[in-house]
LOGULO-105746 format. One record per residue (C-alpha): residue number from 1; residue in one letter; x, y, z. Coordinates in steps of 0.2 Angstrom, whole numbers, plus 2048, in hexadecimal, padded with zeros to 3 digits. Layout:
N
SITE num residuo  px  py  pz
SITE NUM       A   X   Y   Z
...
end
This chain:
295
SITE num residuo  px  py  pz
SITE   1       M A5B B01 517
SITE   2       I A66 AFA 50A
SITE   3       L A65 AE8 511
SITE   4       S A52 AE8 512
SITE   5       Y A51 AEC 4FF
SITE   6       F A5C ADC 4FB
SITE   7       A A51 AD2 506
SITE   8       D A42 AD7 4FB
SITE   9       Y A4A AD7 4EA
SITE  10       A A59 ACC 4EA
SITE  11       P A57 ABC 4E0
SITE  12       K A54 AAD 4EB
SITE  13       T A62 AA1 4ED
SITE  14       T A69 A93 4F8
SITE  15       N A7A A9A 4F6
SITE  16       P A7E AA4 506
SITE  17       R A8C AAE 4FE
SITE  18       P A83 ABC 4F5
SITE  19       I A78 AC0 505
SITE  20       R A88 AC0 510
SITE  21       Q A91 ACC 504
SITE  22       I A81 AD7 503
SITE  23       S A81 AD7 516
SITE  24       Q A93 ADC 516
SITE  25       Y A91 AEB 50B
SITE  26       D A82 AF1 515
SITE  27       K A8B AEF 525
SITE  28       I A9A AF9 51F
SITE  29       L A8F B07 518
SITE  30       K A85 B08 528
SITE  31       E A95 B09 533
SITE  32       N A9C B17 529
SITE  33       L A8D B20 524
SITE  34       E A8D B2E 531
SITE  35       A A9F B32 52E
SITE  36       A A9D B33 51C
SITE  37       I A8D B3D 51A
SITE  38       P A94 B4E 51D
SITE  39       A A9F B4D 50E
SITE  40       L A91 B46 503
SITE  41       I A86 B54 508
SITE  42       E A92 B62 505
SITE  43       R A9E B5B 4F7
SITE  44       I A91 B51 4ED
SITE  45       I A80 B59 4F0
SITE  46       G A87 B6A 4F2
SITE  47       I A7D B6F 502
SITE  48       Q A87 B7B 50E
SITE  49       I A81 B77 51F
SITE  50       A A7F B84 52C
SITE  51       H A76 B78 538
SITE  52       S A72 B66 538
SITE  53       E A69 B5B 545
SITE  54       E A64 B49 545
SITE  55       I A52 B44 544
SITE  56       P A4B B33 547
SITE  57       D A4E B26 539
SITE  58       E A3E B1C 53C
SITE  59       I A2E B24 536
SITE  60       Q A1E B1C 53A
SITE  61       H A0F B1C 52F
SITE  62       T A05 B0D 529
SITE  63       K A15 B03 52B
SITE  64       E A26 B07 531
SITE  65       R A33 B0F 525
SITE  66       K A45 B11 529
SITE  67       P A4F B1D 51E
SITE  68       D A62 B1B 51C
SITE  69       A A65 B2D 523
SITE  70       L A5A B3C 528
SITE  71       K A60 B4D 52D
SITE  72       R A57 B5E 530
SITE  73       I A63 B6A 527
SITE  74       T A64 B7D 527
SITE  75       D A6F B83 519
SITE  76       Q A79 B93 518
SITE  77       T A6B B9C 510
SITE  78       G A60 B98 51F
SITE  79       E A55 B8C 516
SITE  80       T A4F B7D 521
SITE  81       F A4B B6C 51A
SITE  82       I A4B B59 51D
SITE  83       L A59 B51 514
SITE  84       H A56 B3E 510
SITE  85       L A64 B33 50A
SITE  86       E A63 B21 503
SITE  87       F A71 B16 4FE
SITE  88       Q A6E B08 4F1
SITE  89       V A7A AFA 4EB
SITE  90       K A6E AF4 4DD
SITE  91       N A60 AFC 4D3
SITE  92       E A4F AFB 4DB
SITE  93       P A41 AFB 4CF
SITE  94       K A35 B03 4DB
SITE  95       M A41 B10 4E2
SITE  96       V A36 B1F 4DC
SITE  97       H A27 B18 4E6
SITE  98       R A31 B15 4F5
SITE  99       M A39 B27 4F5
SITE 100       H A27 B2E 4F2
SITE 101       T A21 B25 501
SITE 102       Y A2F B2B 50C
SITE 103       C A2C B3D 506
SITE 104       A A19 B3D 509
SITE 105       I A1C B36 51B
SITE 106       L A2A B43 51F
SITE 107       L A20 B52 518
SITE 108       E A11 B4D 523
SITE 109       Q A1B B4A 532
SITE 110       Y A27 B5A 531
SITE 111       E A1E B66 525
SITE 112       I A2E B6D 51E
SITE 113       P A36 B6A 50D
SITE 114       V A3E B59 50A
SITE 115       R A4D B56 4FF
SITE 116       Q A51 B44 4FA
SITE 117       Y A61 B3C 4F2
SITE 118       V A64 B2A 4EE
SITE 119       F A77 B26 4ED
SITE 120       Y A79 B17 4E1
SITE 121       L A89 B0D 4E5
SITE 122       G A87 AFF 4D8
SITE 123       M A92 AFC 4C9
SITE 124       A A84 AF9 4BC
SITE 125       A A7C B08 4B5
SITE 126       P A6F B10 4C0
SITE 127       Q A5D B0C 4B9
SITE 128       M A52 B13 4C7
SITE 129       I A44 B1E 4C2
SITE 130       T A46 B2F 4CB
SITE 131       E A35 B38 4C6
SITE 132       L A23 B33 4C8
SITE 133       S A15 B3B 4BF
SITE 134       M A04 B33 4C1
SITE 135       G 9F3 B3C 4C1
SITE 136       D 9F5 B4A 4CD
SITE 137       V A05 B43 4D5
SITE 138       S A16 B4B 4CF
SITE 139       F A26 B46 4D9
SITE 140       R A38 B44 4D6
SITE 141       Y A48 B40 4E0
SITE 142       N A5B B42 4DD
SITE 143       L A65 B33 4D7
SITE 144       I A78 B34 4D9
SITE 145       S A83 B26 4D2
SITE 146       F A94 B24 4DA
SITE 147       Q A9A B1E 4C9
SITE 148       Q A98 B30 4C3
SITE 149       L AA2 B37 4D1
SITE 150       D AB5 B3B 4D1
SITE 151       Y ABE B2F 4DD
SITE 152       R ACA B3D 4E2
SITE 153       I ABB B46 4EB
SITE 154       F ABC B39 4F8
SITE 155       L ACE B35 4F7
SITE 156       S AD2 B47 4FC
SITE 157       S AC8 B46 50C
SITE 158       P AD0 B44 51D
SITE 159       V AC2 B38 523
SITE 160       P AC6 B26 520
SITE 161       E AB3 B22 51D
SITE 162       D AB3 B2E 50F
SITE 163       I AC3 B27 508
SITE 164       L ABC B16 507
SITE 165       L AAE B1C 4FC
SITE 166       A ABB B20 4EE
SITE 167       V ABB B0E 4E9
SITE 168       L AA9 B0F 4E4
SITE 169       A AAB B20 4DA
SITE 170       N AB1 B23 4C8
SITE 171       F AC2 B1D 4C2
SITE 172       K AC7 B13 4B2
SITE 173       P ACB B00 4B4
SITE 174       A ADD B04 4AF
SITE 175       E ADF B10 4BE
SITE 176       S AD9 B03 4CA
SITE 177       P AEA AFE 4D1
SITE 178       V AEF B10 4D4
SITE 179       V ADF B15 4DB
SITE 180       L ADE B06 4E7
SITE 181       G AF0 B0A 4EC
SITE 182       R AEC B1C 4F0
SITE 183       I ADD B17 4FA
SITE 184       L AE7 B0C 505
SITE 185       D AF4 B19 507
SITE 186       R AE7 B26 50C
SITE 187       L ADF B1A 518
SITE 188       A AF0 B17 520
SITE 189       E AF3 B2A 522
SITE 190       T AE2 B2E 52A
SITE 191       A ADE B1E 534
SITE 192       N AE0 B20 547
SITE 193       G AEC B12 54A
SITE 194       P AF0 B01 543
SITE 195       L AE1 AF8 549
SITE 196       V AD5 B05 542
SITE 197       L ADF B04 532
SITE 198       E ADC AF2 531
SITE 199       K AC9 AF5 533
SITE 200       Y AC9 B00 524
SITE 201       R AD4 AF5 51A
SITE 202       S AC8 AE6 51E
SITE 203       Q AB9 AF1 518
SITE 204       L AC2 AF6 508
SITE 205       R AC5 AE3 505
SITE 206       V AB2 AE1 505
SITE 207       L AAD AF0 4FB
SITE 208       V ABA AEC 4ED
SITE 209       Q AAF ADD 4E9
SITE 210       L AA1 AE9 4E3
SITE 211       R AAD AEE 4D5
SITE 212       N AB5 ADD 4D2
SITE 213       L AC6 AE4 4D7
SITE 214       K ACB AD7 4E4
SITE 215       P ADA AD0 4DB
SITE 216       I AE1 AE2 4D8
SITE 217       F ADE AE6 4EB
SITE 218       D AE7 AD6 4F0
SITE 219       D AF6 ADC 4E5
SITE 220       A AF5 AED 4ED
SITE 221       M AF6 AE6 4FE
SITE 222       D B05 ADB 4F9
SITE 223       N B0E AEB 4F3
SITE 224       L B0C AF3 504
SITE 225       T B1B AE8 50A
SITE 226       D B25 AF3 4FF
SITE 227       F B22 B01 50B
SITE 228       F B1F AF9 51C
SITE 229       K B2A AEC 525
SITE 230       K B21 ADB 524
SITE 231       E B22 AD9 537
SITE 232       N B1A AEA 53A
SITE 233       D B0B AE7 52E
SITE 234       I AFB AE5 537
SITE 235       Y AF6 AD6 52C
SITE 236       Y B04 ACC 532
SITE 237       I B03 AD2 544
SITE 238       L AF1 ACC 545
SITE 239       G AF4 ABD 53B
SITE 240       E AE8 AC3 52D
SITE 241       R AF2 ABA 51F
SITE 242       N AF7 AAA 528
SITE 243       G AF0 A9A 521
SITE 244       E AE1 A9E 515
SITE 245       A AD4 A92 519
SITE 246       K ACC A87 50B
SITE 247       G ABC A8F 505
SITE 248       E AB8 AA1 505
SITE 249       A AAA AA1 513
SITE 250       K AB5 A96 51E
SITE 251       G AC4 AA1 51B
SITE 252       E ABB AB1 520
SITE 253       A AB5 AA9 530
SITE 254       R AC6 AA3 534
SITE 255       K ACE AB4 531
SITE 256       E AC0 ABC 53B
SITE 257       R AC3 AB1 54A
SITE 258       L AD6 AB3 549
SITE 259       F AD4 AC6 548
SITE 260       V ACA AC6 558
SITE 261       K AD5 AB9 561
SITE 262       N AE4 AC4 55D
SITE 263       L ADC AD4 564
SITE 264       V AD7 ACA 574
SITE 265       R AE8 AC4 576
SITE 266       Q AF2 AD4 571
SITE 267       T AE7 AE2 577
SITE 268       D ADE AE8 587
SITE 269       F ACF AED 57C
SITE 270       S ABD AEA 583
SITE 271       N AB2 ADD 57B
SITE 272       E AA8 AEB 574
SITE 273       Q AB7 AF4 56C
SITE 274       I ABD AE3 565
SITE 275       A AAC AE0 55D
SITE 276       A AAC AF1 555
SITE 277       L ABD AEF 54E
SITE 278       A ABA ADD 547
SITE 279       G AA8 AE0 542
SITE 280       V AA2 AD1 54C
SITE 281       S A96 ACF 55B
SITE 282       V A9A AD2 56D
SITE 283       D A95 AC0 570
SITE 284       F AA1 ABA 564
SITE 285       V AAF AC3 56C
SITE 286       K AAA ABD 57D
SITE 287       K AAA AAB 576
SITE 288       I ABC AAD 570
SITE 289       R AC1 AB5 580
SITE 290       R ABA AA6 58A
SITE 291       S AC2 A99 57F
SITE 292       R AD3 AA1 581
SITE 293       A AD1 AA2 594
SITE 294       A ACD A8F 594
SITE 295       D ADD A8B 58A
end
């Protein structure tokens, strides 16, 4: 998975912030992966699916390997194959060897053709080698950089998880305010209720950091008050913007706690539902609920 790569290749540091940010990116991608995959397969790769089924994403060999996504696909021509997808936030020097290993194990296990695609989400130019030719070994995989994809492909989708990916696609820096505004509008149109919308806005707030667009995102959020009454804005209902704490890490923790506290107080959602919406553990929600009962 994406995060396991960073554990191996990220520079060692005593500063917890980079690891926390990487964990946030990885978490968002994993949460939204299943909903976003159909659009990626059909619109970006160009495979027209007649039938699709999940296959186990843990493959055993000399050591365990866990691909990001594995599907057995039958397309409209009747061809059946294994579709293997990986998602990368940074360039991985040994990606071609990793993909070759996956391919060899999948061919041995399923004995049908394997198609492999790596989706690169980083802002730097992709530098990963896609072909391997060494002695009798010849191998290649497909590399797709989001920076080369038109953001409107994702913006036009009715699926919020697809719409979020527009922020990682291709648009000029000068277009950033307009694009972010359109993404926020589309999320508002497609999200199922204000609490779900808040979840997607929070995820977008994290993803914009990959493109250094946080100030523009904050301005876009401020402009929403031109269209929505302040007292009906979910940010104010949930206290999202009340009293920013000093220090980024402390501020994020405080907002997270406040968000959960408001959900406990203002809704009848279960601990599991609140944990999913807020992106925290069930134990954390239980702790907040116990502290409120003690008040």
